[in-house]
VODREN-437037 format. One record per residue (C-alpha): residue in three letters; x, y, z. Coordinates in steps of 0.5 Angstrom, whole numbers, padded with zeros to 4 digits, m for minus. Layout:
<rs>
- Ala, X, Y, Z
...
</rs>
This chain:
<rs>
- Met, m0015, 0031, m0002
- Ser, m0007, 0029, m0002
- Leu, m0005, 0023, 0002
- Thr, m0001, 0028, 0007
- Thr, m0007, 0032, 0008
- Leu, m0011, 0026, 0010
- Leu, m0005, 0023, 0014
- Ile, m0005, 0029, 0018
- Ile, m0012, 0029, 0019
- Val, m0012, 0022, 0022
- Leu, m0006, 0024, 0027
- Ala, m0010, 0030, 0029
- Ser, m0016, 0026, 0030
- Ala, m0013, 0021, 0034
- Ala, m0010, 0026, 0038
- Thr, m0017, 0029, 0040
- Ala, m0019, 0022, 0041
- Tyr, m0014, 0021, 0046
- Met, m0016, 0028, 0050
- Leu, m0023, 0025, 0050
- Gly, m0021, 0019, 0053
- Arg, m0017, 0022, 0058
- Thr, m0023, 0026, 0060
- Arg, m0028, 0021, 0060
- Ser, m0024, 0016, 0064
- His, m0024, 0022, 0070
- Gln, m0031, 0023, 0069
- Val, m0032, 0015, 0070
- Ala, m0027, 0015, 0076
- Lys, m0031, 0021, 0079
- Pro, m0037, 0017, 0082
- Ile, m0033, 0011, 0084
- Gly, m0028, 0015, 0089
- Gly, m0023, 0018, 0084
- Val, m0018, 0015, 0079
- Arg, m0015, 0010, 0084
- Asn, m0021, 0006, 0084
- Leu, m0020, 0005, 0076
- Ala, m0017, m0002, 0073
- Ala, m0012, 0002, 0070
- Leu, m0009, 0009, 0069
- Pro, m0013, 0015, 0065
- Ser, m0007, 0015, 0060
- Tyr, m0008, 0008, 0058
- Tyr, m0016, 0009, 0057
- Ala, m0014, 0015, 0053
- Ser, m0009, 0011, 0049
- Leu, m0014, 0006, 0048
- Met, m0019, 0010, 0045
- Gly, m0013, 0014, 0041
- Leu, m0011, 0007, 0038
- Trp, m0018, 0005, 0036
- Ala, m0018, 0011, 0032
- Leu, m0011, 0011, 0029
- Ile, m0010, 0004, 0027
- Pro, m0016, 0002, 0023
- Ala, m0015, 0008, 0019
- Leu, m0008, 0007, 0018
- Phe, m0010, 0000, 0016
- Leu, m0015, 0002, 0011
- Ile, m0010, 0008, 0008
- Ala, m0005, 0002, 0007
- Leu, m0010, m0003, 0004
- Trp, m0013, 0003, m0001
- Ser, m0006, 0005, m0003
- Met, m0003, m0002, m0005
- Phe, m0010, m0005, m0008
- Asp, m0012, 0002, m0011
- Gly, m0008, 0002, m0017
- Pro, m0008, m0005, m0019
- Ile, m0016, m0006, m0019
- Ile, m0017, 0001, m0023
- Asp, m0012, m0002, m0028
- Ser, m0016, m0009, m0029
- Leu, m0023, m0005, m0029
- Val, m0020, 0000, m0035
- Lys, m0017, m0006, m0038
- Ala, m0024, m0010, m0039
- Ser, m0026, m0003, m0042
- Met, m0021, m0003, m0047
- Pro, m0022, m0006, m0055
- Glu, m0020, m0013, m0056
- Thr, m0014, m0011, m0060
- Ala, m0011, m0008, m0054
- Lys, m0012, m0014, m0049
- Asn, m0008, m0019, m0054
- Leu, m0002, m0015, m0054
- Ser, 0004, m0017, m0050
- Ser, 0006, m0015, m0043
- Glu, 0011, m0009, m0045
- Asp, 0006, m0007, m0051
- Phe, 0000, m0007, m0046
- Ser, 0004, m0003, m0041
- Leu, 0006, 0002, m0046
- Val, m0002, 0003, m0048
- Met, m0004, 0004, m0041
- Ser, 0001, 0009, m0040
- Gln, m0002, 0013, m0046
- Val, m0009, 0012, m0043
- Gln, m0006, 0015, m0036
- Ser, m0003, 0021, m0039
- Ala, m0009, 0022, m0043
- Ala, m0014, 0021, m0037
- Asn, m0009, 0026, m0033
- Gly, m0010, 0031, m0039
- Ile, m0002, 0030, m0041
- Asn, m0001, 0028, m0049
- Thr, m0008, 0029, m0051
- Gly, m0006, 0029, m0058
- Ser, m0003, 0022, m0057
- Ala, m0004, 0016, m0063
- Leu, m0009, 0013, m0059
- Gly, m0016, 0012, m0063
- Ala, m0023, 0013, m0061
- Glu, m0024, 0006, m0059
- Tyr, m0020, 0008, m0053
- Gln, m0024, 0014, m0051
- Ser, m0029, 0009, m0046
- Ala, m0023, 0007, m0043
- Ile, m0020, 0014, m0042
- Asn, m0027, 0016, m0039
- Lys, m0027, 0010, m0035
- Leu, m0020, 0011, m0032
- Val, m0022, 0019, m0030
- Gly, m0028, 0017, m0027
- Leu, m0025, 0011, m0023
- Asn, m0019, 0016, m0021
- Glu, m0025, 0021, m0019
- Ser, m0029, 0016, m0015
- Ser, m0022, 0014, m0011
- Ala, m0020, 0021, m0009
- Lys, m0027, 0022, m0007
- Trp, m0029, 0016, m0003
- Met, m0022, 0015, 0000
- Pro, m0022, 0021, 0005
- Ile, m0030, 0020, 0007
- Leu, m0029, 0012, 0009
- Thr, m0022, 0014, 0013
- Ile, m0026, 0019, 0017
- Met, m0032, 0014, 0018
- Val, m0027, 0009, 0020
- Val, m0023, 0014, 0025
- Val, m0030, 0016, 0028
- Leu, m0033, 0009, 0029
- Gly, m0026, 0007, 0032
- Gly, m0026, 0013, 0037
- Leu, m0033, 0011, 0039
- Leu, m0031, 0004, 0040
- Gly, m0026, 0006, 0044
- Phe, m0030, 0011, 0048
- Arg, m0035, 0005, 0050
- Leu, m0029, 0001, 0053
- Ile, m0027, 0006, 0058
- Lys, m0030, 0003, 0064
- Ala, m0028, 0002, 0071
- Glu, m0027, m0005, 0071
- His, m0024, m0006, 0064
- Asn, m0016, m0006, 0065
- Ala, m0014, m0002, 0059
- Arg, m0007, m0003, 0060
- Tyr, m0007, m0010, 0058
- Ala, m0010, m0008, 0051
- Val, m0005, m0002, 0050
- Glu, 0001, m0006, 0052
- Arg, m0001, m0012, 0047
- Val, m0002, m0007, 0041
- Phe, 0005, m0004, 0043
- Asn, 0008, m0011, 0043
- Ala, 0005, m0013, 0037
- Thr, 0008, m0006, 0034
- Leu, 0015, m0008, 0036
- Ile, 0014, m0015, 0034
- Ile, 0012, m0013, 0027
- Cys, 0018, m0008, 0027
- Ser, 0023, m0013, 0028
- Thr, 0020, m0018, 0023
- Ile, 0020, m0013, 0018
- Ala, 0028, m0011, 0020
- Ile, 0029, m0019, 0019
- Phe, 0026, m0020, 0013
- Thr, 0029, m0014, 0010
- Thr, 0036, m0017, 0012
- Phe, 0034, m0023, 0008
- Gly, 0031, m0020, 0002
- Ile, 0038, m0016, 0001
- Val, 0042, m0022, 0002
- Phe, 0038, m0026, m0002
- Ser, 0037, m0021, m0008
- Val, 0045, m0020, m0008
- Leu, 0046, m0028, m0008
- Phe, 0041, m0029, m0013
- Glu, 0044, m0024, m0018
- Ser, 0051, m0027, m0016
- Ile, 0049, m0034, m0018
- Asn, 0047, m0031, m0025
- Phe, 0054, m0028, m0025
- Phe, 0058, m0034, m0023
- Gln, 0054, m0038, m0029
- Lys, 0057, m0033, m0034
- Val, 0064, m0033, m0030
- Pro, 0067, m0038, m0027
- Phe, 0068, m0038, m0019
- Thr, 0075, m0040, m0019
- Glu, 0077, m0034, m0024
- Phe, 0073, m0029, m0020
- Leu, 0076, m0031, m0013
- Phe, 0083, m0032, m0016
- Gly, 0084, m0028, m0022
- Thr, 0089, m0023, m0021
- His, 0087, m0018, m0027
- Trp, 0080, m0014, m0026
- Ser, 0078, m0011, m0033
- Pro, 0070, m0012, m0034
- Gln, 0068, m0011, m0041
- Ile, 0061, m0010, m0044
- Ala, 0059, m0016, m0049
- Ile, 0060, m0014, m0056
- Arg, 0055, m0018, m0060
- Ala, 0048, m0018, m0058
- Asp, 0048, m0026, m0058
- Gln, 0054, m0026, m0054
- Thr, 0052, m0030, m0047
- Gly, 0059, m0031, m0044
- Ala, 0063, m0026, m0040
- Ser, 0068, m0021, m0044
- Gly, 0074, m0018, m0040
- Ser, 0077, m0020, m0034
- Phe, 0074, m0021, m0027
- Gly, 0079, m0023, m0022
- Val, 0077, m0020, m0015
- Ile, 0084, m0020, m0012
- Pro, 0087, m0013, m0014
- Leu, 0080, m0010, m0011
- Ile, 0081, m0014, m0005
- Val, 0089, m0012, m0004
- Gly, 0087, m0005, m0005
- Thr, 0081, m0005, 0000
- Leu, 0085, m0008, 0005
- Leu, 0091, m0004, 0004
- Ile, 0087, 0003, 0004
- Ser, 0083, 0000, 0010
- Phe, 0090, m0002, 0014
- Ile, 0093, 0005, 0013
- Ala, 0087, 0008, 0015
- Leu, 0087, 0004, 0022
- Leu, 0094, 0005, 0023
- Ile, 0092, 0012, 0024
- Ala, 0086, 0012, 0027
- Val, 0087, 0006, 0032
- Pro, 0093, 0009, 0036
- Val, 0091, 0016, 0036
- Gly, 0083, 0014, 0037
- Leu, 0085, 0010, 0043
- Met, 0090, 0014, 0046
- Ser, 0086, 0020, 0046
- Ala, 0080, 0016, 0049
- Ile, 0085, 0014, 0055
- Tyr, 0087, 0021, 0056
- Leu, 0080, 0024, 0056
- Ser, 0077, 0018, 0061
- Glu, 0083, 0018, 0065
- Tyr, 0088, 0024, 0065
- Ala, 0084, 0030, 0063
- Ser, 0081, 0035, 0067
- Pro, 0073, 0035, 0067
- Arg, 0074, 0042, 0064
- Phe, 0078, 0040, 0058
- Arg, 0074, 0033, 0057
- Gly, 0068, 0037, 0056
- Phe, 0071, 0041, 0050
- Ala, 0076, 0036, 0047
- Lys, 0071, 0030, 0046
- Pro, 0066, 0034, 0042
- Ala, 0071, 0038, 0038
- Leu, 0074, 0031, 0037
- Glu, 0067, 0028, 0035
- Val, 0066, 0034, 0030
- Leu, 0070, 0030, 0025
- Ala, 0065, 0025, 0025
- Gly, 0060, 0030, 0022
- Val, 0064, 0032, 0016
- Pro, 0061, 0030, 0010
- Thr, 0066, 0025, 0006
- Val, 0066, 0029, 0000
- Val, 0069, 0034, 0004
- Tyr, 0075, 0029, 0006
- Gly, 0075, 0027, m0001
- Phe, 0077, 0034, m0003
- Phe, 0082, 0035, 0002
- Ala, 0085, 0029, 0000
- Ala, 0085, 0030, m0007
- Leu, 0087, 0038, m0007
- Thr, 0092, 0038, m0001
- Val, 0094, 0031, 0002
- Ala, 0096, 0027, m0005
- Pro, 0100, 0033, m0008
- Ala, 0103, 0034, m0001
- Ile, 0105, 0027, m0002
- Arg, 0107, 0027, m0009
- Asn, 0111, 0033, m0008
- Ala, 0115, 0030, m0002
- Gly, 0116, 0024, m0006
- Asp, 0119, 0028, m0012
- Ala, 0124, 0032, m0007
- Val, 0126, 0025, m0004
- Arg, 0127, 0022, m0011
- Asp, 0131, 0029, m0013
- Trp, 0135, 0028, m0006
- Gly, 0137, 0021, m0008
- Ala, 0139, 0022, m0015
- Lys, 0144, 0027, m0012
- Asn, 0147, 0023, m0007
- Gly, 0147, 0017, m0011
- Ile, 0142, 0013, m0007
- Glu, 0139, 0008, m0013
- Phe, 0132, 0006, m0009
- Leu, 0131, 0013, m0007
- Ala, 0132, 0016, m0014
- Ala, 0127, 0011, m0017
- Leu, 0122, 0013, m0012
- Asn, 0116, 0014, m0016
- Val, 0109, 0017, m0013
- Ser, 0103, 0017, m0016
- Ser, 0098, 0023, m0016
- Glu, 0093, 0019, m0014
- Ser, 0095, 0014, m0008
- Ala, 0093, 0009, m0003
- Leu, 0097, 0013, 0002
- Ala, 0093, 0019, 0001
- Ala, 0086, 0016, 0001
- Gly, 0088, 0012, 0007
- Leu, 0091, 0018, 0011
- Val, 0085, 0022, 0010
- Met, 0080, 0016, 0012
- Gly, 0084, 0015, 0018
- Val, 0083, 0022, 0020
- Met, 0075, 0021, 0019
- Ile, 0074, 0014, 0023
- Ile, 0078, 0017, 0029
- Pro, 0072, 0019, 0032
- Phe, 0069, 0012, 0032
- Val, 0075, 0009, 0035
- Ser, 0076, 0015, 0040
- Ser, 0068, 0016, 0042
- Leu, 0066, 0009, 0043
- Ser, 0073, 0007, 0047
- Asp, 0072, 0013, 0051
- Asp, 0065, 0011, 0053
- Val, 0067, 0004, 0054
- Ile, 0073, 0006, 0059
- Asn, 0068, 0010, 0063
- Ala, 0064, 0004, 0064
- Val, 0069, 0000, 0067
- Pro, 0067, 0000, 0075
- Gln, 0071, 0004, 0079
- Ser, 0072, m0001, 0084
- Leu, 0077, m0004, 0079
- Arg, 0081, 0002, 0080
- Asp, 0080, 0003, 0087
- Gly, 0082, m0005, 0088
- Ser, 0089, m0004, 0083
- Phe, 0091, 0003, 0087
- Gly, 0090, m0001, 0094
- Leu, 0095, m0006, 0092
- Gly, 0100, 0000, 0090
- Ala, 0099, 0000, 0083
- Thr, 0101, 0006, 0079
- Gln, 0096, 0010, 0074
- Ser, 0099, 0007, 0068
- Glu, 0099, 0000, 0071
- Thr, 0092, 0000, 0073
- Ile, 0090, 0002, 0066
- Lys, 0095, m0003, 0062
- Lys, 0093, m0009, 0067
- Val, 0086, m0007, 0069
- Ile, 0082, m0002, 0065
- Phe, 0084, m0004, 0058
- Pro, 0083, m0011, 0059
- Ala, 0076, m0010, 0062
- Ala, 0074, m0005, 0057
- Leu, 0077, m0010, 0051
- Pro, 0071, m0012, 0048
- Gly, 0068, m0005, 0047
- Ile, 0074, m0003, 0044
- Val, 0074, m0009, 0040
- Gly, 0067, m0007, 0038
- Gly, 0069, 0000, 0036
- Ile, 0075, m0002, 0032
- Leu, 0071, m0007, 0028
- Leu, 0066, m0001, 0027
- Ala, 0072, 0003, 0024
- Ala, 0074, m0002, 0020
- Ser, 0067, m0003, 0017
- Arg, 0067, 0004, 0016
- Ala, 0074, 0004, 0012
- Ile, 0072, m0002, 0008
- Gly, 0065, 0001, 0006
- Glu, 0068, 0008, 0004
- Thr, 0067, 0010, m0003
- Met, 0068, 0018, m0004
- Ile, 0075, 0019, m0001
- Val, 0078, 0013, m0005
- Val, 0075, 0015, m0012
- Met, 0078, 0022, m0011
- Ala, 0084, 0021, m0008
- Ala, 0086, 0013, m0010
- Gly, 0083, 0013, m0017
- Leu, 0080, 0008, m0021
- Ala, 0085, 0003, m0023
- Ala, 0085, m0004, m0021
- Asn, 0093, m0005, m0020
- Leu, 0095, m0011, m0016
- Thr, 0100, m0008, m0011
- Val, 0102, m0007, m0004
- Asn, 0106, 0000, m0005
- Pro, 0102, 0005, m0002
- Leu, 0105, 0010, m0007
- Glu, 0101, 0007, m0013
- Ala, 0094, 0008, m0015
- Val, 0089, 0003, m0013
- Thr, 0082, 0002, m0012
- Thr, 0077, m0002, m0008
- Val, 0071, m0006, m0008
- Thr, 0066, m0001, m0006
- Val, 0069, 0004, m0012
- Gln, 0068, m0002, m0017
- Ile, 0061, m0003, m0015
- Val, 0059, 0004, m0016
- Thr, 0063, 0004, m0023
- Leu, 0060, m0002, m0025
- Leu, 0053, 0000, m0024
- Val, 0054, 0007, m0027
- Gly, 0052, 0008, m0035
- Asp, 0048, 0005, m0040
- Gln, 0049, m0003, m0040
- Glu, 0044, m0009, m0040
- Phe, 0043, m0011, m0033
- Asp, 0044, m0018, m0035
- Ser, 0051, m0017, m0037
- Ala, 0057, m0020, m0034
- Lys, 0059, m0013, m0032
- Thr, 0053, m0011, m0029
- Leu, 0052, m0017, m0025
- Ala, 0059, m0017, m0023
- Ala, 0057, m0011, m0018
- Phe, 0053, m0016, m0014
- Ala, 0058, m0021, m0014
- Leu, 0063, m0016, m0011
- Gly, 0057, m0014, m0006
- Leu, 0056, m0021, m0004
- Phe, 0064, m0022, m0003
- Leu, 0064, m0015, 0001
- Phe, 0058, m0018, 0006
- Val, 0062, m0025, 0007
- Ile, 0068, m0021, 0009
- Thr, 0064, m0016, 0014
- Leu, 0061, m0022, 0017
- Ala, 0068, m0026, 0018
- Leu, 0070, m0019, 0022
- Asn, 0064, m0019, 0026
- Val, 0065, m0027, 0028
- Ile, 0072, m0026, 0030
- Ala, 0070, m0020, 0034
- Leu, 0064, m0024, 0037
- Arg, 0069, m0029, 0039
- Val, 0074, m0024, 0042
- Val, 0068, m0021, 0046
- Lys, 0066, m0027, 0049
- Lys, 0073, m0029, 0051
- Tyr, 0074, m0023, 0055
- Arg, 0067, m0022, 0058
- Glu, 0067, m0028, 0061
- Gln, 0073, m0026, 0065
- Tyr, 0071, m0019, 0067
- Asp, 0064, m0020, 0068
</rs>
């Protein structure tokens, strides 16, 4: 029986236990004058019985899945010949994988000798026993748990507290998992970044103006090869993000103001969903649009301006050079992509401003535009800042559009007509290919990830300060 089938059976059994618990609670309530005389509602008794059937079974499945493999491997290792036990960890893993392949009927003609046959037979027997007893024990636990829950359905027993404790514990566990996952991500990036800075000086990484990581040529080379200056990547990231925000913030904000304050309900009901469709377009489609339409159009326009400047003797226009891959093309398309983030969030925040503020402004003789500028916009500014921050984070973390429209060249320039690259693009580039994981080139990806995390954290801190300042004024 597969694990998926077993989980479906457990869930179905828990649903059955829920229905039985509800029926039983009504039966208990009938002799004492009805449901109103129970200590809790019938749904709580039903939930309690369903949880007793579900949680122990899921706990057993989780423990079995975690410890089944290591226990079987240790038992199989004990039946292997002494020559296999004395092998190194890597060689033993190779032998163990061959034993598992032979046990599964794969690669039966391997180089394993007859002395490994007992280990293969033992592995086959243990796998069969595990596959046989796991469903049996799980179903037994479901039945026993359901019976215990059934016995707890009593008129004087308040099942509500027990059910709420279970759900509170579930919420705490989920929150704890999220917190520890965050710490795990941060520490994993931090430790690998420390390994990188042992090979590359921190000052060279932070203040270097040339980015060209290379793989070490000699096998005994422990230092770094190439240049690891992050400034070109920072400049490219900020340049493309600035262009994107320059497009998205005015368009998105003005769209939100129009839809919330000026547009009719009929037009709003059509325009807002149509605008939010932009958020559902895959980024690779935006990348194709940028590479095949926007970038050639910008290059053709630049060539036309350069030819016109040459004909009219305007030197700076005659020297204009537009690259086939440019920050301007990537920034324009990225700006279109993040318009819904600014527009939708700003629209929701503006609509959340109390109508009393509008009425008070109109009562003092202010026009609608003055009300928007002097009352609504300041009151909604914390939410608007949050929407802009979300759009900025989306722009900083974008990869596909930059790869297809801006290129991979780490040029230190603020000219939007030249090819640049971003931090996220280089992270992907460094981790693609066949190279040693502990090389400086590969570890540089973790240093870039840590640097990007610090930048994002700084943006969040700034946004929280702005929100705190204005929220105290308008709450």
